[in-house]
Structures are given as structure tokens and as C-alpha cells.
N, C-alpha and C positions, 0 to 999 in steps of 0.2 A: 210688180205694181201690188196686188194682194200683202205684200208683208208691209209697203210702206203707209197702206190703208190703214193696216191694224196697226201700227207703228203712231199713227195719227191718231187714233177711234181713242187705244190710250193713254196717251200725250193727252189729250184732252181731259179725259176724264182723271187723270190725276189731277190738272187743274183749275180743275172744277172743285176735285176734295179738298184741294191749297185752299181756293178762292173759301171755299163754304167755312173752311177750320177755322178762317182770318175773321170771317163776320163772325164767324160764331164765340171765339176767342174774344171777339172786342165788344160783341155786346154784353157776353157775361161778363168782364172788366167793367163796364160803364155799369149793370146792374149790382154789381158788389159795390161800388165807389158810391153810388146812390145808396144802398142800405148802407153805409157808413154811414155818411151822412145824413140819412132820415136818424138812424139811432141817436148820434149827438144832435139834431133840431130835438126829437121827441125826450133826450134827458134834459135838458133847458129849457123847453116847454114845460116839463114835468115839474122842476124844482122852481121854476119862476111861477109855477099856480100855488103851489105848495106857500111858496112866500106871501102870495097876493089873497090866497085866503088865512092862511096865520096872520095878513095884516089891515083885512077888513074884520078877522075876530078883535083884534086888540079895539077897532075903532068901535064896534059895538057891546065890548066885555064878553064876547060868546065865539071860542074859536069854532063850535055847529055852525053858528050863521054865517060862518065867513066862509066855510067849506059846501057848507049847502048852497052860498049863494055862486059860488064858485064851480060847482052840479051846473046849477041852469045854467049858467053859460056857454058851458062845453056840452051840453043839450041841447041847447038853442044853431048853437056850432054845429053838431052832428047832424041835426034836420034841414040846417040847410044844407052839409054837403053831400044828403040823402035826395033832398030835392033838385039838388042840382049836379047831380052825378056824371049824367051826362055831355051834358059841355064844359062841366069845370074837370073832371077826372078822364073818363071813359074815349071822348073825343081830344083829348091832349098826350094820352099814353100812346094811343092809334097813330096820331101825326107824329111822336114823334120817334117811334118802330119804324114808321116809311120813312122818316128822315134820314134817321141814323143807314139803312139800307142801302136808298140810293144816294147819302151823300159822299160813299168814295166811290159810285160811280160816276161820276160826275168828274170828279180827282184823276180816273185813267185814263 
């Protein structure tokens, strides 16, 4: 009887380790995918911003003005993100993490 209990406990521990490794690997894969997407989105926004600054610069015959206008726009976006960081960023990330953890539990 004691041997069966030990086998059961070791099997449960192994199952928990496997489930934990599966959840961890899934979380890392999702994180990697999102980082790659953010890198491509960031490079797209970067080059689009340069093009926009040069376009504004050509309108006003001064690249400096174009880049200063664009810097002002980016600063306003930064301020908005800072002011609304909790509802936009923190809460969204927390909800996504909780959803990904419990999503697999619902499918089982």
C-alpha cells in the first residue's frame, strides 16, 4: 500500500512538472512571437516616421522643421502612453497573462 502511494505521489509530481514545462514553453513561444512582431512593427513605424519627417521638411523647405514636428508628435504619444499606462498597458498585459494561463485549463 505504501509503495502505491509513493508511486502515485511521484507520478503526480512528474505530471505537474510536465504541465509546468508545457505552460512555460507556450508562454515563451508567445513572448518570442510578440517580440518579433513588435520589432517589425517598430521598424515599420521608424521608417514611416522618417519618411513623414522628410515629407514635412520638403513642404517647409527645412528637414529640421520636419524632424522637430515629428519629435513633437512622438512626445505627445509618449505623454499619452505615460498618463494612460495603467489602463492601456499594465491591465492589458495582466489580463492577457491570466487568460493564457487559464485558457488551457478550460480546454482540458
